[in-house]
mmCIF file of the N, C-alpha and C atoms, coordinates in Angstrom:
data_MODEL
# 
_entry.id   MODEL 
# 
loop_
_atom_site.group_PDB 
_atom_site.id 
_atom_site.type_symbol 
_atom_site.label_atom_id 
_atom_site.label_alt_id 
_atom_site.label_comp_id 
_atom_site.label_asym_id 
_atom_site.label_entity_id 
_atom_site.label_seq_id 
_atom_site.pdbx_PDB_ins_code 
_atom_site.Cartn_x 
_atom_site.Cartn_y 
_atom_site.Cartn_z 
_atom_site.occupancy 
_atom_site.B_iso_or_equiv 
_atom_site.pdbx_formal_charge 
_atom_site.auth_seq_id 
_atom_site.auth_comp_id 
_atom_site.auth_asym_id 
_atom_site.auth_atom_id 
_atom_site.pdbx_PDB_model_num 
ATOM 1   N N  . MET A 1 1  ? 0.823   -1.180  0.000   1.00 0.00 ? 1  MET A N  1 
ATOM 2   C CA . MET A 1 1  ? 0.000   0.000   0.000   1.00 0.00 ? 1  MET A CA 1 
ATOM 3   C C  . MET A 1 1  ? 0.875   1.254   0.000   1.00 0.00 ? 1  MET A C  1 
ATOM 4   N N  . ALA A 1 2  ? 2.079   1.155   0.525   1.00 0.00 ? 2  ALA A N  1 
ATOM 5   C CA . ALA A 1 2  ? 2.980   2.302   0.534   1.00 0.00 ? 2  ALA A CA 1 
ATOM 6   C C  . ALA A 1 2  ? 3.366   2.703   -0.880  1.00 0.00 ? 2  ALA A C  1 
ATOM 7   N N  . VAL A 1 3  ? 3.428   1.730   -1.768  1.00 0.00 ? 3  VAL A N  1 
ATOM 8   C CA . VAL A 1 3  ? 3.753   2.010   -3.169  1.00 0.00 ? 3  VAL A CA 1 
ATOM 9   C C  . VAL A 1 3  ? 2.682   2.908   -3.769  1.00 0.00 ? 3  VAL A C  1 
ATOM 10  N N  . PHE A 1 4  ? 1.435   2.628   -3.470  1.00 0.00 ? 4  PHE A N  1 
ATOM 11  C CA . PHE A 1 4  ? 0.334   3.419   -4.017  1.00 0.00 ? 4  PHE A CA 1 
ATOM 12  C C  . PHE A 1 4  ? 0.239   4.786   -3.357  1.00 0.00 ? 4  PHE A C  1 
ATOM 13  N N  . ALA A 1 5  ? 0.579   4.867   -2.073  1.00 0.00 ? 5  ALA A N  1 
ATOM 14  C CA . ALA A 1 5  ? 0.537   6.147   -1.372  1.00 0.00 ? 5  ALA A CA 1 
ATOM 15  C C  . ALA A 1 5  ? 1.568   7.123   -1.934  1.00 0.00 ? 5  ALA A C  1 
ATOM 16  N N  . ALA A 1 6  ? 2.708   6.599   -2.380  1.00 0.00 ? 6  ALA A N  1 
ATOM 17  C CA . ALA A 1 6  ? 3.768   7.448   -2.909  1.00 0.00 ? 6  ALA A CA 1 
ATOM 18  C C  . ALA A 1 6  ? 3.602   7.733   -4.401  1.00 0.00 ? 6  ALA A C  1 
ATOM 19  N N  . ALA A 1 7  ? 2.745   6.994   -5.068  1.00 0.00 ? 7  ALA A N  1 
ATOM 20  C CA . ALA A 1 7  ? 2.587   7.133   -6.518  1.00 0.00 ? 7  ALA A CA 1 
ATOM 21  C C  . ALA A 1 7  ? 1.743   8.348   -6.868  1.00 0.00 ? 7  ALA A C  1 
ATOM 22  N N  . GLU A 1 8  ? 2.121   8.997   -7.945  1.00 0.00 ? 8  GLU A N  1 
ATOM 23  C CA . GLU A 1 8  ? 1.373   10.156  -8.432  1.00 0.00 ? 8  GLU A CA 1 
ATOM 24  C C  . GLU A 1 8  ? 0.367   9.770   -9.509  1.00 0.00 ? 8  GLU A C  1 
ATOM 25  N N  . ALA A 1 9  ? 0.507   8.577   -10.054 1.00 0.00 ? 9  ALA A N  1 
ATOM 26  C CA . ALA A 1 9  ? -0.366  8.118   -11.130 1.00 0.00 ? 9  ALA A CA 1 
ATOM 27  C C  . ALA A 1 9  ? -0.716  6.655   -10.868 1.00 0.00 ? 9  ALA A C  1 
ATOM 28  N N  . PRO A 1 10 ? -1.744  6.130   -11.525 1.00 0.00 ? 10 PRO A N  1 
ATOM 29  C CA . PRO A 1 10 ? -2.081  4.708   -11.374 1.00 0.00 ? 10 PRO A CA 1 
ATOM 30  C C  . PRO A 1 10 ? -0.903  3.816   -11.773 1.00 0.00 ? 10 PRO A C  1 
ATOM 31  N N  . LEU A 1 11 ? -0.812  2.669   -11.131 1.00 0.00 ? 11 LEU A N  1 
ATOM 32  C CA . LEU A 1 11 ? 0.314   1.753   -11.350 1.00 0.00 ? 11 LEU A CA 1 
ATOM 33  C C  . LEU A 1 11 ? -0.153  0.446   -11.986 1.00 0.00 ? 11 LEU A C  1 
ATOM 34  N N  . ARG A 1 12 ? 0.736   -0.147  -12.748 1.00 0.00 ? 12 ARG A N  1 
ATOM 35  C CA . ARG A 1 12 ? 0.510   -1.476  -13.314 1.00 0.00 ? 12 ARG A CA 1 
ATOM 36  C C  . ARG A 1 12 ? 1.158   -2.519  -12.402 1.00 0.00 ? 12 ARG A C  1 
ATOM 37  N N  . ALA A 1 13 ? 0.764   -3.760  -12.562 1.00 0.00 ? 13 ALA A N  1 
ATOM 38  C CA . ALA A 1 13 ? 1.270   -4.850  -11.719 1.00 0.00 ? 13 ALA A CA 1 
ATOM 39  C C  . ALA A 1 13 ? 2.787   -4.979  -11.838 1.00 0.00 ? 13 ALA A C  1 
ATOM 40  N N  . ARG A 1 14 ? 3.335   -4.774  -13.021 1.00 0.00 ? 14 ARG A N  1 
ATOM 41  C CA . ARG A 1 14 ? 4.785   -4.887  -13.214 1.00 0.00 ? 14 ARG A CA 1 
ATOM 42  C C  . ARG A 1 14 ? 5.527   -3.859  -12.363 1.00 0.00 ? 14 ARG A C  1 
ATOM 43  N N  . VAL A 1 15 ? 5.026   -2.639  -12.290 1.00 0.00 ? 15 VAL A N  1 
ATOM 44  C CA . VAL A 1 15 ? 5.665   -1.586  -11.499 1.00 0.00 ? 15 VAL A CA 1 
ATOM 45  C C  . VAL A 1 15 ? 5.593   -1.931  -10.012 1.00 0.00 ? 15 VAL A C  1 
ATOM 46  N N  . VAL A 1 16 ? 4.480   -2.519  -9.589  1.00 0.00 ? 16 VAL A N  1 
ATOM 47  C CA . VAL A 1 16 ? 4.344   -2.928  -8.189  1.00 0.00 ? 16 VAL A CA 1 
ATOM 48  C C  . VAL A 1 16 ? 5.356   -4.032  -7.877  1.00 0.00 ? 16 VAL A C  1 
ATOM 49  N N  . CYS A 1 17 ? 5.547   -4.968  -8.790  1.00 0.00 ? 17 CYS A N  1 
ATOM 50  C CA . CYS A 1 17 ? 6.565   -6.019  -8.605  1.00 0.00 ? 17 CYS A CA 1 
ATOM 51  C C  . CYS A 1 17 ? 7.951   -5.410  -8.450  1.00 0.00 ? 17 CYS A C  1 
ATOM 52  N N  . GLU A 1 18 ? 8.263   -4.443  -9.311  1.00 0.00 ? 18 GLU A N  1 
ATOM 53  C CA . GLU A 1 18 ? 9.565   -3.789  -9.224  1.00 0.00 ? 18 GLU A CA 1 
ATOM 54  C C  . GLU A 1 18 ? 9.729   -3.084  -7.890  1.00 0.00 ? 18 GLU A C  1 
ATOM 55  N N  . ALA A 1 19 ? 8.693   -2.425  -7.407  1.00 0.00 ? 19 ALA A N  1 
ATOM 56  C CA . ALA A 1 19 ? 8.755   -1.709  -6.132  1.00 0.00 ? 19 ALA A CA 1 
ATOM 57  C C  . ALA A 1 19 ? 8.924   -2.670  -4.960  1.00 0.00 ? 19 ALA A C  1 
ATOM 58  N N  . MET A 1 20 ? 8.401   -3.890  -5.094  1.00 0.00 ? 20 MET A N  1 
ATOM 59  C CA . MET A 1 20 ? 8.515   -4.890  -4.032  1.00 0.00 ? 20 MET A CA 1 
ATOM 60  C C  . MET A 1 20 ? 9.798   -5.701  -4.156  1.00 0.00 ? 20 MET A C  1 
ATOM 61  N N  . ASP A 1 21 ? 10.632  -5.378  -5.122  1.00 0.00 ? 21 ASP A N  1 
ATOM 62  C CA . ASP A 1 21 ? 11.881  -6.101  -5.390  1.00 0.00 ? 21 ASP A CA 1 
ATOM 63  C C  . ASP A 1 21 ? 11.636  -7.577  -5.686  1.00 0.00 ? 21 ASP A C  1 
ATOM 64  N N  . ALA A 1 22 ? 10.504  -7.866  -6.318  1.00 0.00 ? 22 ALA A N  1 
ATOM 65  C CA . ALA A 1 22 ? 10.200  -9.241  -6.732  1.00 0.00 ? 22 ALA A CA 1 
ATOM 66  C C  . ALA A 1 22 ? 10.796  -9.476  -8.110  1.00 0.00 ? 22 ALA A C  1 
ATOM 67  N N  . GLU A 1 23 ? 11.081  -10.720 -8.399  1.00 0.00 ? 23 GLU A N  1 
ATOM 68  C CA . GLU A 1 23 ? 11.605  -11.072 -9.719  1.00 0.00 ? 23 GLU A CA 1 
ATOM 69  C C  . GLU A 1 23 ? 10.553  -10.734 -10.773 1.00 0.00 ? 23 GLU A C  1 
ATOM 70  N N  . ILE A 1 24 ? 10.993  -10.103 -11.856 1.00 0.00 ? 24 ILE A N  1 
ATOM 71  C CA . ILE A 1 24 ? 10.076  -9.716  -12.926 1.00 0.00 ? 24 ILE A CA 1 
ATOM 72  C C  . ILE A 1 24 ? 9.904   -10.926 -13.847 1.00 0.00 ? 24 ILE A C  1 
ATOM 73  N N  . ALA A 1 25 ? 8.993   -11.780 -13.472 1.00 0.00 ? 25 ALA A N  1 
ATOM 74  C CA . ALA A 1 25 ? 8.661   -12.972 -14.244 1.00 0.00 ? 25 ALA A CA 1 
ATOM 75  C C  . ALA A 1 25 ? 7.156   -12.944 -14.499 1.00 0.00 ? 25 ALA A C  1 
ATOM 76  N N  . PRO A 1 26 ? 6.719   -13.501 -15.619 1.00 0.00 ? 26 PRO A N  1 
ATOM 77  C CA . PRO A 1 26 ? 5.287   -13.484 -15.920 1.00 0.00 ? 26 PRO A CA 1 
ATOM 78  C C  . PRO A 1 26 ? 4.416   -14.050 -14.805 1.00 0.00 ? 26 PRO A C  1 
ATOM 79  N N  . SER A 1 27 ? 4.867   -15.092 -14.147 1.00 0.00 ? 27 SER A N  1 
ATOM 80  C CA . SER A 1 27 ? 4.050   -15.683 -13.073 1.00 0.00 ? 27 SER A CA 1 
ATOM 81  C C  . SER A 1 27 ? 3.922   -14.719 -11.887 1.00 0.00 ? 27 SER A C  1 
ATOM 82  N N  . ASN A 1 28 ? 4.996   -14.023 -11.543 1.00 0.00 ? 28 ASN A N  1 
ATOM 83  C CA . ASN A 1 28 ? 4.931   -13.062 -10.438 1.00 0.00 ? 28 ASN A CA 1 
ATOM 84  C C  . ASN A 1 28 ? 4.032   -11.880 -10.786 1.00 0.00 ? 28 ASN A C  1 
ATOM 85  N N  . ILE A 1 29 ? 4.142   -11.396 -12.011 1.00 0.00 ? 29 ILE A N  1 
ATOM 86  C CA . ILE A 1 29 ? 3.316   -10.268 -12.434 1.00 0.00 ? 29 ILE A CA 1 
ATOM 87  C C  . ILE A 1 29 ? 1.845   -10.664 -12.423 1.00 0.00 ? 29 ILE A C  1 
ATOM 88  N N  . ASN A 1 30 ? 1.527   -11.859 -12.888 1.00 0.00 ? 30 ASN A N  1 
ATOM 89  C CA . ASN A 1 30 ? 0.132   -12.327 -12.883 1.00 0.00 ? 30 ASN A CA 1 
ATOM 90  C C  . ASN A 1 30 ? -0.398  -12.484 -11.463 1.00 0.00 ? 30 ASN A C  1 
ATOM 91  N N  . ASN A 1 31 ? 0.434   -12.993 -10.557 1.00 0.00 ? 31 ASN A N  1 
ATOM 92  C CA . ASN A 1 31 ? 0.005   -13.143 -9.158  1.00 0.00 ? 31 ASN A CA 1 
ATOM 93  C C  . ASN A 1 31 ? -0.282  -11.781 -8.525  1.00 0.00 ? 31 ASN A C  1 
ATOM 94  N N  . VAL A 1 32 ? 0.578   -10.809 -8.778  1.00 0.00 ? 32 VAL A N  1 
ATOM 95  C CA . VAL A 1 32 ? 0.361   -9.460  -8.239  1.00 0.00 ? 32 VAL A CA 1 
ATOM 96  C C  . VAL A 1 32 ? -0.892  -8.854  -8.855  1.00 0.00 ? 32 VAL A C  1 
ATOM 97  N N  . ARG A 1 33 ? -1.092  -9.055  -10.153 1.00 0.00 ? 33 ARG A N  1 
ATOM 98  C CA . ARG A 1 33 ? -2.277  -8.517  -10.822 1.00 0.00 ? 33 ARG A CA 1 
ATOM 99  C C  . ARG A 1 33 ? -3.551  -9.090  -10.210 1.00 0.00 ? 33 ARG A C  1 
ATOM 100 N N  . LEU A 1 34 ? -3.561  -10.382 -9.925  1.00 0.00 ? 34 LEU A N  1 
ATOM 101 C CA . LEU A 1 34 ? -4.733  -11.001 -9.303  1.00 0.00 ? 34 LEU A CA 1 
ATOM 102 C C  . LEU A 1 34 ? -4.987  -10.430 -7.911  1.00 0.00 ? 34 LEU A C  1 
ATOM 103 N N  . LYS A 1 35 ? -3.934  -10.211 -7.144  1.00 0.00 ? 35 LYS A N  1 
ATOM 104 C CA . LYS A 1 35 ? -4.089  -9.628  -5.813  1.00 0.00 ? 35 LYS A CA 1 
ATOM 105 C C  . LYS A 1 35 ? -4.611  -8.193  -5.903  1.00 0.00 ? 35 LYS A C  1 
ATOM 106 N N  . LEU A 1 36 ? -4.110  -7.439  -6.878  1.00 0.00 ? 36 LEU A N  1 
ATOM 107 C CA . LEU A 1 36 ? -4.581  -6.067  -7.051  1.00 0.00 ? 36 LEU A CA 1 
ATOM 108 C C  . LEU A 1 36 ? -6.051  -6.048  -7.451  1.00 0.00 ? 36 LEU A C  1 
ATOM 109 N N  . LYS A 1 37 ? -6.461  -6.996  -8.290  1.00 0.00 ? 37 LYS A N  1 
ATOM 110 C CA . LYS A 1 37 ? -7.872  -7.075  -8.683  1.00 0.00 ? 37 LYS A CA 1 
ATOM 111 C C  . LYS A 1 37 ? -8.751  -7.425  -7.485  1.00 0.00 ? 37 LYS A C  1 
ATOM 112 N N  . ARG A 1 38 ? -8.266  -8.307  -6.601  1.00 0.00 ? 38 ARG A N  1 
ATOM 113 C CA . ARG A 1 38 ? -9.025  -8.631  -5.390  1.00 0.00 ? 38 ARG A CA 1 
ATOM 114 C C  . ARG A 1 38 ? -9.169  -7.414  -4.492  1.00 0.00 ? 38 ARG A C  1 
ATOM 115 N N  . LEU A 1 39 ? -8.085  -6.651  -4.345  1.00 0.00 ? 39 LEU A N  1 
ATOM 116 C CA . LEU A 1 39 ? -8.145  -5.437  -3.534  1.00 0.00 ? 39 LEU A CA 1 
ATOM 117 C C  . LEU A 1 39 ? -9.091  -4.417  -4.157  1.00 0.00 ? 39 LEU A C  1 
ATOM 118 N N  . ALA A 1 40 ? -9.123  -4.351  -5.474  1.00 0.00 ? 40 ALA A N  1 
ATOM 119 C CA . ALA A 1 40 ? -10.051 -3.445  -6.148  1.00 0.00 ? 40 ALA A CA 1 
ATOM 120 C C  . ALA A 1 40 ? -11.489 -3.911  -5.939  1.00 0.00 ? 40 ALA A C  1 
ATOM 121 N N  . GLY A 1 41 ? -11.712 -5.197  -5.936  1.00 0.00 ? 41 GLY A N  1 
ATOM 122 C CA . GLY A 1 41 ? -13.042 -5.731  -5.694  1.00 0.00 ? 41 GLY A CA 1 
ATOM 123 C C  . GLY A 1 41 ? -13.547 -5.444  -4.295  1.00 0.00 ? 41 GLY A C  1 
ATOM 124 N N  . ARG A 1 42 ? -12.625 -5.332  -3.344  1.00 0.00 ? 42 ARG A N  1 
ATOM 125 C CA . ARG A 1 42 ? -12.993 -5.042  -1.956  1.00 0.00 ? 42 ARG A CA 1 
ATOM 126 C C  . ARG A 1 42 ? -13.078 -3.544  -1.673  1.00 0.00 ? 42 ARG A C  1 
ATOM 127 N N  . GLY A 1 43 ? -12.731 -2.721  -2.669  1.00 0.00 ? 43 GLY A N  1 
ATOM 128 C CA . GLY A 1 43 ? -12.813 -1.280  -2.499  1.00 0.00 ? 43 GLY A CA 1 
ATOM 129 C C  . GLY A 1 43 ? -11.574 -0.642  -1.892  1.00 0.00 ? 43 GLY A C  1 
ATOM 130 N N  . ILE A 1 44 ? -10.516 -1.431  -1.695  1.00 0.00 ? 44 ILE A N  1 
ATOM 131 C CA . ILE A 1 44 ? -9.286  -0.897  -1.127  1.00 0.00 ? 44 ILE A CA 1 
ATOM 132 C C  . ILE A 1 44 ? -8.504  -0.137  -2.197  1.00 0.00 ? 44 ILE A C  1 
ATOM 133 N N  . LEU A 1 45 ? -8.535  -0.638  -3.419  1.00 0.00 ? 45 LEU A N  1 
ATOM 134 C CA . LEU A 1 45 ? -7.935  0.027   -4.571  1.00 0.00 ? 45 LEU A CA 1 
ATOM 135 C C  . LEU A 1 45 ? -9.017  0.295   -5.603  1.00 0.00 ? 45 LEU A C  1 
ATOM 136 N N  . THR A 1 46 ? -8.677  1.122   -6.584  1.00 0.00 ? 46 THR A N  1 
ATOM 137 C CA . THR A 1 46 ? -9.576  1.406   -7.692  1.00 0.00 ? 46 THR A CA 1 
ATOM 138 C C  . THR A 1 46 ? -8.848  1.070   -8.987  1.00 0.00 ? 46 THR A C  1 
ATOM 139 N N  . GLU A 1 47 ? -9.528  0.390   -9.898  1.00 0.00 ? 47 GLU A N  1 
ATOM 140 C CA . GLU A 1 47 ? -8.957  0.107   -11.210 1.00 0.00 ? 47 GLU A CA 1 
ATOM 141 C C  . GLU A 1 47 ? -9.497  1.168   -12.169 1.00 0.00 ? 47 GLU A C  1 
ATOM 142 N N  . THR A 1 48 ? -8.670  2.182   -12.452 1.00 0.00 ? 48 THR A N  1 
ATOM 143 C CA . THR A 1 48 ? -9.112  3.311   -13.271 1.00 0.00 ? 48 THR A CA 1 
ATOM 144 C C  . THR A 1 48 ? -9.301  2.914   -14.725 1.00 0.00 ? 48 THR A C  1 
ATOM 145 N N  . GLU A 1 49 ? -8.398  2.140   -15.251 1.00 0.00 ? 49 GLU A N  1 
ATOM 146 C CA . GLU A 1 49 ? -8.484  1.544   -16.579 1.00 0.00 ? 49 GLU A CA 1 
ATOM 147 C C  . GLU A 1 49 ? -8.050  0.100   -16.413 1.00 0.00 ? 49 GLU A C  1 
ATOM 148 N N  . GLN A 1 50 ? -8.234  -0.687  -17.450 1.00 0.00 ? 50 GLN A N  1 
ATOM 149 C CA . GLN A 1 50 ? -7.850  -2.087  -17.343 1.00 0.00 ? 50 GLN A CA 1 
ATOM 150 C C  . GLN A 1 50 ? -6.350  -2.190  -17.071 1.00 0.00 ? 50 GLN A C  1 
ATOM 151 N N  . GLY A 1 51 ? -6.006  -2.753  -15.918 1.00 0.00 ? 51 GLY A N  1 
ATOM 152 C CA . GLY A 1 51 ? -4.614  -2.964  -15.554 1.00 0.00 ? 51 GLY A CA 1 
ATOM 153 C C  . GLY A 1 51 ? -3.956  -1.819  -14.816 1.00 0.00 ? 51 GLY A C  1 
ATOM 154 N N  . LEU A 1 52 ? -4.659  -0.717  -14.588 1.00 0.00 ? 52 LEU A N  1 
ATOM 155 C CA . LEU A 1 52 ? -4.116  0.429   -13.862 1.00 0.00 ? 52 LEU A CA 1 
ATOM 156 C C  . LEU A 1 52 ? -4.827  0.561   -12.522 1.00 0.00 ? 52 LEU A C  1 
ATOM 157 N N  . PHE A 1 53 ? -4.053  0.528   -11.436 1.00 0.00 ? 53 PHE A N  1 
ATOM 158 C CA . PHE A 1 53 ? -4.624  0.539   -10.096 1.00 0.00 ? 53 PHE A CA 1 
ATOM 159 C C  . PHE A 1 53 ? -4.126  1.736   -9.312  1.00 0.00 ? 53 PHE A C  1 
ATOM 160 N N  . THR A 1 54 ? -4.988  2.282   -8.462  1.00 0.00 ? 54 THR A N  1 
ATOM 161 C CA . THR A 1 54 ? -4.641  3.407   -7.614  1.00 0.00 ? 54 THR A CA 1 
ATOM 162 C C  . THR A 1 54 ? -5.494  3.365   -6.348  1.00 0.00 ? 54 THR A C  1 
ATOM 163 N N  . LEU A 1 55 ? -5.116  4.166   -5.373  1.00 0.00 ? 55 LEU A N  1 
ATOM 164 C CA . LEU A 1 55 ? -5.935  4.295   -4.169  1.00 0.00 ? 55 LEU A CA 1 
ATOM 165 C C  . LEU A 1 55 ? -7.179  5.103   -4.511  1.00 0.00 ? 55 LEU A C  1 
ATOM 166 N N  . PRO A 1 56 ? -8.317  4.765   -3.917  1.00 0.00 ? 56 PRO A N  1 
ATOM 167 C CA . PRO A 1 56 ? -9.534  5.556   -4.186  1.00 0.00 ? 56 PRO A CA 1 
ATOM 168 C C  . PRO A 1 56 ? -9.385  6.963   -3.612  1.00 0.00 ? 56 PRO A C  1 
ATOM 169 N N  . ARG A 1 57 ? -10.001 7.897   -4.294  1.00 0.00 ? 57 ARG A N  1 
ATOM 170 C CA . ARG A 1 57 ? -9.975  9.277   -3.813  1.00 0.00 ? 57 ARG A CA 1 
ATOM 171 C C  . ARG A 1 57 ? -10.975 9.447   -2.687  1.00 0.00 ? 57 ARG A C  1 
ATOM 172 N N  . PRO A 1 58 ? -10.618 10.259  -1.676  1.00 0.00 ? 58 PRO A N  1 
ATOM 173 C CA . PRO A 1 58 ? -11.539 10.449  -0.550  1.00 0.00 ? 58 PRO A CA 1 
ATOM 174 C C  . PRO A 1 58 ? -12.781 11.233  -0.910  1.00 0.00 ? 58 PRO A C  1 
# 
């Protein structure tokens, strides 16, 4: 969540992987993307466009 708090624009799953120092592999990117979609479904994040995630505005 700190990655999103510091971001000025919506982020893609690959950028989140890089920020977490995870290996940039297709399986890791897909796993992060699925987690981001779950967080968006719960209202913790917002998916502004397909594949772009950000914190919801207050």
